[in-house]
LOGU-75699 format. One record per residue: residue number from 0; residue in three letters; chain; x, y, z of N, C-alpha, C in turn. Coordinates in steps of 0.2 Angstrom, whole numbers, plus 2048, in hexadecimal, padded with zeros to 3 digits. Layout:
+-----+------+-------+------+------+------+-------+-------+-------+------+------+------+
|  nr | rest | kette | n.xx | n.yy | n.zz | ca.xx | ca.yy | ca.zz | c.xx | c.yy | c.zz |
+-----+------+-------+------+------+------+-------+-------+-------+------+------+------+
| NUM |  ala |     A |    X |    Y |    Z |     X |     Y |     Z |    X |    Y |    Z |
...
+-----+------+-------+------+------+------+-------+-------+-------+------+------+------+
//
This chain:
+-----+------+-------+------+------+------+-------+-------+-------+------+------+------+
|  nr | rest | kette | n.xx | n.yy | n.zz | ca.xx | ca.yy | ca.zz | c.xx | c.yy | c.zz |
+-----+------+-------+------+------+------+-------+-------+-------+------+------+------+
|   0 |  unk |     A |  76F |  7E2 |  7AB |   76F |   7E9 |   7B2 |  776 |  7E7 |  7B7 |
|   1 |  unk |     A |  779 |  7EE |  7B5 |   783 |   7ED |   7B9 |  780 |  7F0 |  7C1 |
|   2 |  unk |     A |  784 |  7EF |  7C4 |   783 |   7F0 |   7CF |  783 |  7F7 |  7CB |
|   3 |  unk |     A |  77E |  7F9 |  7D3 |   780 |   800 |   7D6 |  786 |  801 |  7DA |
|   4 |  unk |     A |  789 |  7FC |  7DC |   790 |   7FD |   7DD |  798 |  7F9 |  7DA |
|   5 |  unk |     A |  798 |  7FE |  7D6 |   79E |   7FA |   7D2 |  7A3 |  7FC |  7D2 |
|   6 |  unk |     A |  7A8 |  7F7 |  7D3 |   7AF |   7F7 |   7D7 |  7B2 |  7FB |  7D0 |
|   7 |  unk |     A |  7B9 |  7FE |  7D5 |   7BD |   7FE |   7D2 |  7C2 |  7FA |  7D0 |
|   8 |  unk |     A |  7C4 |  7F8 |  7CD |   7C9 |   7F4 |   7C8 |  7D2 |  7F5 |  7CB |
|   9 |  unk |     A |  7D3 |  7F0 |  7CF |   7D9 |   7F1 |   7D3 |  7E0 |  7F3 |  7CF |
|  10 |  unk |     A |  7E4 |  7F9 |  7CF |   7E9 |   7F9 |   7CB |  7EE |  7F4 |  7C9 |
|  11 |  unk |     A |  7EE |  7F0 |  7CC |   7F1 |   7EA |   7C9 |  7F0 |  7E2 |  7CD |
|  12 |  unk |     A |  7F0 |  7E0 |  7C9 |   7E9 |   7D8 |   7CB |  7EE |  7D4 |  7C8 |
|  13 |  unk |     A |  7F0 |  7CC |  7CD |   7F0 |   7C7 |   7CA |  7F1 |  7C1 |  7CD |
|  14 |  unk |     A |  7E9 |  7BF |  7CD |   7E6 |   7BA |   7D1 |  7EB |  7B3 |  7D2 |
|  15 |  unk |     A |  7EB |  7B0 |  7D6 |   7EE |   7AB |   7D5 |  7E7 |  7A4 |  7DC |
|  16 |  unk |     A |  7E5 |  7A1 |  7D8 |   7E1 |   79B |   7DE |  7E6 |  795 |  7E1 |
|  17 |  unk |     A |  7E3 |  794 |  7E4 |   7E6 |   78B |   7EA |  7E4 |  789 |  7E5 |
|  18 |  unk |     A |  7E0 |  789 |  7E1 |   7DE |   781 |   7DE |  7E5 |  782 |  7D7 |
|  19 |  unk |     A |  7E6 |  786 |  7D5 |   7E9 |   787 |   7D1 |  7F1 |  787 |  7D4 |
|  20 |  unk |     A |  7F1 |  784 |  7DA |   7F8 |   785 |   7DC |  7FB |  780 |  7DE |
|  21 |  unk |     A |  7FE |  77C |  7DA |   802 |   775 |   7DB |  808 |  775 |  7E1 |
|  22 |  unk |     A |  807 |  76E |  7E3 |   80B |   770 |   7EA |  80F |  770 |  7EA |
|  23 |  unk |     A |  812 |  770 |  7E3 |   81B |   773 |   7E5 |  81D |  77A |  7E6 |
|  24 |  unk |     A |  815 |  77E |  7E3 |   816 |   784 |   7E4 |  815 |  788 |  7DC |
|  25 |  unk |     A |  815 |  78F |  7DC |   819 |   793 |   7D5 |  81B |  797 |  7D4 |
|  26 |  unk |     A |  820 |  796 |  7D2 |   823 |   79E |   7CF |  821 |  7A5 |  7CE |
|  27 |  unk |     A |  820 |  7AA |  7CC |   81C |   7AE |   7CB |  821 |  7B4 |  7C8 |
|  28 |  unk |     A |  820 |  7B8 |  7C5 |   824 |   7BE |   7C2 |  81F |  7C3 |  7C2 |
|  29 |  unk |     A |  81E |  7C6 |  7C2 |   819 |   7CB |   7C2 |  81F |  7D6 |  7C0 |
|  30 |  unk |     A |  81B |  7D4 |  7B9 |   81C |   7DB |   7B7 |  818 |  7DF |  7B6 |
|  31 |  unk |     A |  818 |  7E6 |  7BC |   813 |   7EA |   7B7 |  813 |  7EE |  7AF |
|  32 |  unk |     A |  80D |  7F0 |  7AD |   80D |   7F0 |   7A7 |  80E |  7FB |  7A9 |
|  33 |  unk |     A |  80D |  7FE |  7A2 |   80D |   803 |   7A4 |  806 |  808 |  7A8 |
|  34 |  unk |     A |  801 |  805 |  7A3 |   7F9 |   805 |   7A7 |  7F8 |  803 |  7AE |
|  35 |  unk |     A |  7FD |  7FF |  7B1 |   7FC |   7FD |   7B5 |  800 |  802 |  7BC |
|  36 |  unk |     A |  807 |  803 |  7B9 |   80A |   807 |   7BC |  808 |  80F |  7BF |
|  37 |  unk |     A |  806 |  811 |  7B9 |   801 |   816 |   7B9 |  7FB |  816 |  7BB |
|  38 |  unk |     A |  7F9 |  810 |  7BF |   7F2 |   811 |   7C1 |  7F7 |  80E |  7CA |
|  39 |  unk |     A |  7FC |  80C |  7CA |   7FD |   80D |   7D0 |  802 |  815 |  7D3 |
|  40 |  unk |     A |  803 |  817 |  7CD |   808 |   81E |   7CF |  801 |  824 |  7D1 |
|  41 |  unk |     A |  7FA |  821 |  7D0 |   7F7 |   825 |   7D1 |  7F3 |  823 |  7D7 |
|  42 |  unk |     A |  7F5 |  81D |  7D7 |   7EF |   81D |   7DF |  7F4 |  81C |  7E3 |
|  43 |  unk |     A |  7FA |  81D |  7E5 |   7FE |   820 |   7EB |  802 |  827 |  7EA |
|  44 |  unk |     A |  7FE |  82B |  7E5 |   800 |   834 |   7E6 |  805 |  831 |  7E2 |
|  45 |  unk |     A |  808 |  82F |  7DD |   811 |   831 |   7DB |  811 |  833 |  7D5 |
|  46 |  unk |     A |  815 |  834 |  7D4 |   818 |   839 |   7CC |  818 |  835 |  7C7 |
|  47 |  unk |     A |  81B |  82F |  7C9 |   81A |   828 |   7C2 |  81C |  823 |  7C7 |
|  48 |  unk |     A |  81A |  81C |  7C2 |   821 |   815 |   7C5 |  822 |  815 |  7BF |
|  49 |  unk |     A |  82A |  818 |  7BE |   82C |   812 |   7B9 |  82C |  80A |  7B8 |
|  50 |  unk |     A |  82E |  806 |  7BC |   831 |   801 |   7BD |  82C |  7FF |  7C4 |
|  51 |  unk |     A |  82A |  7F7 |  7C4 |   826 |   7F1 |   7C7 |  826 |  7ED |  7C7 |
|  52 |  unk |     A |  829 |  7E7 |  7C8 |   82B |   7E2 |   7CB |  82A |  7DE |  7CD |
|  53 |  unk |     A |  82B |  7D7 |  7D0 |   827 |   7D1 |   7D4 |  828 |  7CB |  7D4 |
|  54 |  unk |     A |  82C |  7C9 |  7D7 |   82F |   7C0 |   7D5 |  82C |  7BE |  7DF |
|  55 |  unk |     A |  829 |  7B8 |  7DC |   823 |   7B7 |   7E2 |  825 |  7AC |  7E3 |
|  56 |  unk |     A |  823 |  7AC |  7E8 |   822 |   7A5 |   7E7 |  81E |  7A4 |  7E8 |
|  57 |  unk |     A |  815 |  7A0 |  7E8 |   811 |   7A2 |   7EB |  812 |  798 |  7F0 |
|  58 |  unk |     A |  812 |  795 |  7F3 |   80E |   790 |   7F4 |  808 |  78D |  7FA |
|  59 |  unk |     A |  807 |  78B |  7F7 |   802 |   784 |   800 |  805 |  785 |  803 |
|  60 |  unk |     A |  800 |  789 |  80A |   800 |   78A |   810 |  7F8 |  786 |  811 |
|  61 |  unk |     A |  7FD |  784 |  818 |   7F6 |   77F |   81B |  7F1 |  77D |  818 |
|  62 |  unk |     A |  7F2 |  777 |  812 |   7F0 |   774 |   810 |  7EA |  779 |  808 |
|  63 |  unk |     A |  7E5 |  77D |  80E |   7E3 |   784 |   809 |  7E3 |  78C |  808 |
|  64 |  unk |     A |  7E8 |  78B |  80C |   7EC |   792 |   80B |  7F1 |  791 |  806 |
|  65 |  unk |     A |  7F2 |  797 |  805 |   7FA |   79B |   800 |  7FD |  79E |  802 |
|  66 |  unk |     A |  805 |  79F |  803 |   808 |   7A1 |   808 |  80D |  7A5 |  7FF |
|  67 |  unk |     A |  80C |  7AB |  800 |   810 |   7B1 |   7FB |  818 |  7B0 |  7FF |
|  68 |  unk |     A |  81F |  7B3 |  7FC |   824 |   7B3 |   7FE |  825 |  7B7 |  7F7 |
|  69 |  unk |     A |  82D |  7BC |  7F9 |   82D |   7BE |   7F3 |  830 |  7C4 |  7F3 |
|  70 |  unk |     A |  832 |  7CA |  7ED |   834 |   7CE |   7EE |  834 |  7D3 |  7E9 |
|  71 |  unk |     A |  830 |  7DB |  7EA |   82D |   7E0 |   7E7 |  834 |  7E4 |  7E4 |
|  72 |  unk |     A |  835 |  7E6 |  7DF |   83C |   7EB |   7DD |  837 |  7F0 |  7DA |
|  73 |  unk |     A |  837 |  7F6 |  7D8 |   833 |   7FC |   7D5 |  838 |  803 |  7D8 |
|  74 |  unk |     A |  837 |  803 |  7CF |   83B |   80D |   7D1 |  834 |  811 |  7CF |
|  75 |  unk |     A |  833 |  81A |  7D4 |   82E |   81C |   7D8 |  831 |  821 |  7D6 |
|  76 |  unk |     A |  82D |  827 |  7D2 |   82D |   82B |   7D1 |  82B |  832 |  7D6 |
|  77 |  unk |     A |  82C |  832 |  7DB |   828 |   839 |   7DF |  82A |  841 |  7DF |
|  78 |  unk |     A |  826 |  843 |  7E3 |   829 |   849 |   7E3 |  82C |  84B |  7E8 |
|  79 |  unk |     A |  831 |  84D |  7EB |   835 |   851 |   7F2 |  82E |  856 |  7F5 |
|  80 |  unk |     A |  830 |  854 |  7FD |   82E |   859 |   800 |  82E |  85E |  801 |
|  81 |  unk |     A |  835 |  85E |  800 |   839 |   863 |   802 |  838 |  86B |  7FB |
|  82 |  unk |     A |  83B |  866 |  7F4 |   83A |   86B |   7EF |  838 |  86A |  7E8 |
|  83 |  unk |     A |  832 |  866 |  7EC |   82B |   863 |   7E6 |  82F |  862 |  7DF |
|  84 |  unk |     A |  836 |  85F |  7DF |   839 |   85E |   7D8 |  837 |  856 |  7D6 |
|  85 |  unk |     A |  836 |  853 |  7D4 |   835 |   84C |   7D4 |  83A |  847 |  7D1 |
|  86 |  unk |     A |  83B |  843 |  7D5 |   841 |   83D |   7D5 |  840 |  837 |  7D5 |
|  87 |  unk |     A |  845 |  832 |  7D5 |   845 |   82E |   7D3 |  846 |  827 |  7DC |
|  88 |  unk |     A |  844 |  822 |  7DC |   846 |   820 |   7E3 |  845 |  819 |  7E0 |
|  89 |  unk |     A |  847 |  816 |  7E3 |   849 |   80B |   7E4 |  848 |  80A |  7E8 |
|  90 |  unk |     A |  841 |  805 |  7E7 |   83E |   7FF |   7EC |  840 |  7FA |  7EC |
|  91 |  unk |     A |  844 |  7F8 |  7F2 |   844 |   7F1 |   7F2 |  840 |  7ED |  7F8 |
|  92 |  unk |     A |  83B |  7EB |  7F7 |   839 |   7E7 |   7FF |  836 |  7DF |  7FD |
|  93 |  unk |     A |  837 |  7DC |  802 |   835 |   7D4 |   803 |  82D |  7D5 |  805 |
|  94 |  unk |     A |  82B |  7D0 |  802 |   825 |   7CE |   800 |  822 |  7C7 |  805 |
|  95 |  unk |     A |  81E |  7C7 |  80B |   81C |   7BF |   810 |  816 |  7C1 |  80E |
|  96 |  unk |     A |  812 |  7BD |  80D |   80B |   7BC |   811 |  807 |  7B7 |  811 |
|  97 |  unk |     A |  803 |  7B4 |  816 |   800 |   7B0 |   816 |  7F8 |  7AF |  815 |
|  98 |  unk |     A |  7F5 |  7AD |  812 |   7EF |   7AD |   811 |  7EB |  7A6 |  813 |
|  99 |  unk |     A |  7E7 |  7A6 |  815 |   7DF |   7A0 |   81A |  7DA |  79F |  817 |
| 100 |  unk |     A |  7D3 |  79B |  814 |   7CD |   79D |   813 |  7C8 |  7A2 |  818 |
| 101 |  unk |     A |  7C7 |  7A5 |  815 |   7C2 |   7AC |   817 |  7BE |  7A6 |  81C |
| 102 |  unk |     A |  7BD |  7A8 |  824 |   7B6 |   7A7 |   82A |  7B0 |  7A5 |  824 |
| 103 |  unk |     A |  7AF |  7A7 |  81F |   7A7 |   7A7 |   81C |  7AB |  79F |  815 |
| 104 |  unk |     A |  7B0 |  79D |  815 |   7B2 |   797 |   812 |  7B1 |  790 |  814 |
| 105 |  unk |     A |  7AB |  792 |  81A |   7A9 |   789 |   81F |  7A9 |  785 |  81D |
| 106 |  unk |     A |  7A7 |  783 |  816 |   7A8 |   77D |   815 |  7AF |  778 |  814 |
| 107 |  unk |     A |  7B3 |  77A |  815 |   7B8 |   779 |   813 |  7BE |  779 |  81A |
| 108 |  unk |     A |  7BD |  77B |  820 |   7BD |   77C |   827 |  7BA |  776 |  82A |
| 109 |  unk |     A |  7BB |  776 |  82F |   7B9 |   76E |   835 |  7B5 |  776 |  83C |
| 110 |  unk |     A |  7B1 |  774 |  83B |   7AF |   778 |   841 |  7AC |  776 |  848 |
| 111 |  unk |     A |  7AA |  777 |  84C |   7A9 |   775 |   853 |  7A2 |  77B |  858 |
| 112 |  unk |     A |  79E |  778 |  85B |   79A |   779 |   85D |  799 |  77D |  864 |
| 113 |  unk |     A |  79B |  784 |  867 |   79B |   784 |   86B |  797 |  784 |  871 |
| 114 |  unk |     A |  796 |  785 |  874 |   78F |   784 |   87B |  788 |  78A |  87A |
| 115 |  unk |     A |  78B |  790 |  877 |   788 |   796 |   873 |  784 |  794 |  86E |
| 116 |  unk |     A |  787 |  791 |  86C |   784 |   78F |   863 |  787 |  791 |  85D |
| 117 |  unk |     A |  78B |  795 |  85D |   78F |   799 |   858 |  794 |  797 |  855 |
| 118 |  unk |     A |  796 |  790 |  851 |   79B |   791 |   84E |  7A2 |  794 |  84A |
| 119 |  unk |     A |  7A8 |  792 |  84F |   7AE |   795 |   850 |  7B3 |  790 |  84A |
| 120 |  unk |     A |  7B7 |  792 |  846 |   7BC |   78E |   843 |  7C0 |  78E |  846 |
| 121 |  unk |     A |  7C5 |  788 |  845 |   7CA |   785 |   849 |  7D1 |  788 |  844 |
| 122 |  unk |     A |  7D4 |  78C |  84A |   7DA |   78F |   847 |  7E0 |  78C |  84C |
| 123 |  unk |     A |  7E7 |  78D |  84A |   7EA |   78D |   84E |  7EF |  798 |  84C |
| 124 |  unk |     A |  7ED |  798 |  851 |   7EF |   7A1 |   84E |  7F4 |  7A0 |  858 |
| 125 |  unk |     A |  7FB |  7A5 |  856 |   7FF |   7A3 |   85A |  800 |  7AB |  85C |
| 126 |  unk |     A |  7FC |  7AF |  861 |   7F9 |   7B5 |   864 |  802 |  7B9 |  862 |
| 127 |  unk |     A |  807 |  7B3 |  865 |   80E |   7B7 |   867 |  810 |  7BB |  85F |
| 128 |  unk |     A |  810 |  7B3 |  85D |   814 |   7B2 |   856 |  811 |  7B6 |  852 |
| 129 |  unk |     A |  811 |  7B1 |  84B |   810 |   7B7 |   842 |  809 |  7B9 |  845 |
| 130 |  unk |     A |  809 |  7BD |  83F |   803 |   7C4 |   83E |  7FE |  7BB |  83D |
| 131 |  unk |     A |  7F7 |  7BB |  83E |   7F1 |   7B8 |   839 |  7F2 |  7B8 |  832 |
| 132 |  unk |     A |  7F0 |  7B2 |  82F |   7EF |   7B3 |   826 |  7EA |  7B6 |  823 |
| 133 |  unk |     A |  7EB |  7BC |  81F |   7E4 |   7BF |   81D |  7DF |  7BB |  81A |
| 134 |  unk |     A |  7DE |  7BE |  818 |   7D4 |   7B6 |   815 |  7D6 |  7B8 |  80E |
| 135 |  unk |     A |  7D4 |  7B2 |  80B |   7D6 |   7AF |   804 |  7CF |  7B4 |  802 |
| 136 |  unk |     A |  7CB |  7B5 |  7FC |   7C7 |   7B6 |   7F7 |  7C7 |  7B2 |  7F1 |
| 137 |  unk |     A |  7C0 |  7AF |  7F4 |   7BF |   7AA |   7EC |  7C4 |  7A5 |  7EB |
| 138 |  unk |     A |  7C8 |  7A3 |  7EF |   7CC |   79E |   7EF |  7D2 |  79F |  7EF |
| 139 |  unk |     A |  7D3 |  7A6 |  7EF |   7DB |   7A5 |   7EB |  7DC |  7AC |  7ED |
| 140 |  unk |     A |  7E2 |  7B3 |  7EA |   7E7 |   7B6 |   7EF |  7E8 |  7B9 |  7E7 |
| 141 |  unk |     A |  7E8 |  7C1 |  7E8 |   7E7 |   7C6 |   7E2 |  7F0 |  7C7 |  7E5 |
| 142 |  unk |     A |  7F3 |  7C3 |  7DE |   7FB |   7C6 |   7E0 |  7FC |  7CC |  7E0 |
| 143 |  unk |     A |  7FB |  7D0 |  7DB |   7FC |   7D5 |   7D9 |  7F6 |  7DB |  7E0 |
| 144 |  unk |     A |  7F3 |  7D7 |  7E0 |   7F1 |   7DC |   7E7 |  7F8 |  7DE |  7EB |
| 145 |  unk |     A |  7FB |  7D7 |  7EF |   7FF |   7D7 |   7F1 |  804 |  7DA |  7F0 |
| 146 |  unk |     A |  803 |  7DC |  7EA |   80C |   7DE |   7E7 |  80B |  7E5 |  7E8 |
| 147 |  unk |     A |  804 |  7E9 |  7E8 |   802 |   7ED |   7E9 |  803 |  7F3 |  7EF |
| 148 |  unk |     A |  7FE |  7EE |  7F3 |   7FF |   7F1 |   7FC |  806 |  7F0 |  7FB |
| 149 |  unk |     A |  80B |  7EF |  7FB |   811 |   7EC |   800 |  813 |  7F2 |  7FD |
| 150 |  unk |     A |  814 |  7F5 |  7F6 |   818 |   7FA |   7F3 |  816 |  803 |  7F8 |
| 151 |  unk |     A |  80F |  801 |  7F8 |   80B |   806 |   7FB |  80F |  806 |  804 |
| 152 |  unk |     A |  811 |  803 |  804 |   814 |   804 |   80B |  81B |  802 |  80E |
| 153 |  unk |     A |  81B |  802 |  807 |   824 |   803 |   805 |  827 |  80C |  804 |
| 154 |  unk |     A |  820 |  810 |  802 |   822 |   814 |   801 |  823 |  819 |  804 |
| 155 |  unk |     A |  829 |  81E |  805 |   829 |   822 |   80A |  825 |  82C |  809 |
| 156 |  unk |     A |  821 |  82C |  810 |   81B |   831 |   80F |  820 |  836 |  80E |
| 157 |  unk |     A |  823 |  837 |  811 |   826 |   83E |   80F |  82D |  83D |  80B |
| 158 |  unk |     A |  82E |  83C |  805 |   831 |   83D |   800 |  836 |  841 |  800 |
| 159 |  unk |     A |  83C |  841 |  7FF |   841 |   844 |   800 |  848 |  845 |  7FB |
| 160 |  unk |     A |  84A |  848 |  7F6 |   84D |   848 |   7F1 |  855 |  847 |  7F5 |
| 161 |  unk |     A |  859 |  843 |  7F1 |   861 |   843 |   7F6 |  864 |  84C |  7F5 |
| 162 |  unk |     A |  866 |  84B |  7FB |   867 |   852 |   7FC |  864 |  858 |  7FB |
| 163 |  unk |     A |  85F |  858 |  7FC |   859 |   85E |   7FC |  857 |  85D |  805 |
| 164 |  unk |     A |  859 |  864 |  804 |   85B |   866 |   80D |  854 |  86E |  80D |
| 165 |  unk |     A |  850 |  86E |  813 |   84A |   873 |   812 |  851 |  876 |  815 |
| 166 |  unk |     A |  84D |  87E |  811 |   852 |   884 |   815 |  84C |  88A |  818 |
| 167 |  unk |     A |  84C |  88A |  81E |   847 |   890 |   822 |  847 |  896 |  81F |
| 168 |  unk |     A |  841 |  89A |  81D |   843 |   8A0 |   81A |  846 |  8A4 |  81D |
| 169 |  unk |     A |  848 |  8AA |  81C |   84C |   8B0 |   81F |  847 |  8B5 |  821 |
| 170 |  unk |     A |  84A |  8B7 |  828 |   843 |   8BC |   82A |  845 |  8C1 |  826 |
| 171 |  unk |     A |  83F |  8C6 |  827 |   83D |   8CB |   822 |  842 |  8D1 |  825 |
| 172 |  unk |     A |  843 |  8D6 |  822 |   849 |   8DC |   826 |  845 |  8DD |  82A |
| 173 |  unk |     A |  83C |  8E0 |  828 |   838 |   8E4 |   82E |  837 |  8E0 |  834 |
| 174 |  unk |     A |  83A |  8E3 |  83A |   839 |   8DF |   841 |  831 |  8E0 |  841 |
| 175 |  unk |     A |  82B |  8E6 |  840 |   826 |   8E1 |   840 |  822 |  8E0 |  838 |
| 176 |  unk |     A |  821 |  8DB |  835 |   81D |   8D8 |   831 |  816 |  8D7 |  82E |
| 177 |  unk |     A |  814 |  8D8 |  838 |   80A |   8D7 |   837 |  807 |  8DC |  832 |
| 178 |  unk |     A |  800 |  8DA |  830 |   7FE |   8DF |   82C |  7FC |  8E7 |  82F |
| 179 |  unk |     A |  7FC |  8E5 |  838 |   7F9 |   8E9 |   83D |  801 |  8EE |  83B |
| 180 |  unk |     A |  805 |  8EC |  83A |   80C |   8F0 |   839 |  80D |  8F5 |  831 |
| 181 |  unk |     A |  80C |  8F2 |  82C |   80A |   8F6 |   827 |  803 |  8FB |  829 |
| 182 |  unk |     A |  7FD |  8FD |  82B |   7F8 |   8FE |   82C |  7F9 |  904 |  82F |
| 183 |  unk |     A |  800 |  902 |  834 |   805 |   90A |   83A |  807 |  90F |  835 |
| 184 |  unk |     A |  809 |  90C |  82C |   80D |   90F |   82C |  808 |  916 |  827 |
| 185 |  unk |     A |  806 |  910 |  825 |   7FA |   917 |   821 |  7F8 |  91B |  825 |
| 186 |  unk |     A |  7F8 |  91A |  82D |   7F3 |   91D |   831 |  7F7 |  924 |  833 |
| 187 |  unk |     A |  7F6 |  92A |  832 |   7FB |   930 |   835 |  7F5 |  930 |  83E |
| 188 |  unk |     A |  7FE |  92E |  842 |   800 |   92D |   849 |  7FD |  934 |  84C |
| 189 |  unk |     A |  7FE |  93C |  849 |   7FB |   940 |   84B |  7F7 |  941 |  84E |
| 190 |  unk |     A |  7F0 |  93F |  849 |   7E9 |   940 |   849 |  7E6 |  93B |  84F |
| 191 |  unk |     A |  7E3 |  93F |  854 |   7DE |   93C |   85B |  7D8 |  93C |  85A |
| 192 |  unk |     A |  7D8 |  941 |  855 |   7D0 |   942 |   856 |  7C9 |  946 |  858 |
+-----+------+-------+------+------+------+-------+-------+-------+------+------+------+
//
């Protein structure tokens, strides 16, 4: 029996778990297949993605977490907002994220009991410093999802083909261009009834 909430497969998926990450870390290269690039292009409203690779280093972070650093390189084909012609743009984006066990993974974390009775996980969070870590799902991270997210964030929302310039349309020769001006030419002016 299938679930009523059938989740769609992400366009690019490369899961890695904390358990499979050795203390010295992992070097991982992601090369998106033609099918994955087509799905990512559709997901981002692009004409296409001719190439997409990411070189990542995954290492343990604070024991139960993961740190992912590396670089995303892609060639994306976008439609110019001025000419509507497709053109290719190169994206080179550094990637850096940290992940910690989700709050629901309480069996691996120490808890303390405050006066009100609710449990609070002890974490070192510097409000003025780095962003807090993202939660891991199922004891791991989907590196493909990270790459997909950074690609989406790196896209220009208003892509313009190099050299394309918007030119305002020239004004019409007639001083009056409203529909009422055209009607006045069709109605005899001498008839007032």
